[in-house]
C-alpha positions as CSV (number, residue, x, y, z in Angstrom):
1,M,-3.4,-87.4,66.4
2,E,-6.3,-85.8,68.3
3,C,-9.2,-85.2,66.0
4,Q,-12.9,-85.1,66.0
5,N,-15.2,-86.2,63.2
6,R,-17.9,-83.6,62.5
7,S,-19.9,-83.5,59.2
8,D,-17.2,-85.8,57.5
9,K,-14.5,-83.2,58.3
10,Y,-11.6,-83.6,60.6
11,I,-11.1,-80.7,63.1
12,W,-7.9,-80.7,65.0
13,S,-7.7,-79.1,68.4
14,P,-5.5,-75.9,68.6
15,H,-3.7,-77.5,71.6
16,D,-2.6,-80.5,69.5
17,A,1.1,-80.8,69.0
18,Y,0.6,-81.9,65.4
19,F,-1.4,-78.8,64.7
20,Y,1.3,-76.5,66.0
21,K,4.1,-78.3,64.2
22,G,2.2,-78.4,60.9
23,L,1.3,-74.7,61.2
24,S,4.8,-73.6,62.0
25,E,6.3,-75.7,59.1
26,L,3.8,-74.1,56.7
27,I,4.8,-70.6,57.9
28,V,8.5,-71.4,57.5
29,D,8.0,-72.8,54.0
30,I,6.0,-69.8,52.9
31,D,8.7,-67.5,54.3
32,R,11.5,-69.4,52.5
33,L,9.6,-69.2,49.2
34,I,9.1,-65.4,49.5
35,Y,12.8,-64.9,50.5
36,L,14.1,-67.1,47.6
37,S,11.8,-65.2,45.1
38,L,13.2,-61.8,46.3
39,G,16.7,-63.1,46.2
40,E,16.3,-64.1,42.6
41,I,14.9,-60.8,41.7
42,R,17.7,-59.0,43.4
43,K,20.3,-61.1,41.7
44,D,18.8,-60.5,38.2
45,F,18.6,-56.7,39.0
46,V,22.2,-56.6,39.9
47,F,23.1,-58.5,36.7
48,I,21.1,-56.0,34.5
49,Q,22.8,-53.0,36.3
50,S,26.2,-54.4,35.6
51,Q,25.3,-54.8,31.9
52,Y,24.2,-51.2,31.6
53,G,27.4,-50.1,33.3
54,F,29.4,-52.0,30.7
55,F,27.7,-50.2,27.8
56,N,28.3,-46.7,29.3
């Protein structure tokens, strides 16, 4: 891992392969969390709609 020690902090070069891999995995994980949350909301909304249709 390419890193430099400055003021007790590790700073990775943007050209480092580990930096790109970690950043891309983080973006994909956030995207999956958002998609799953919207999917759950849509599923619950459809369930509520079907219940209202049953009562009419």
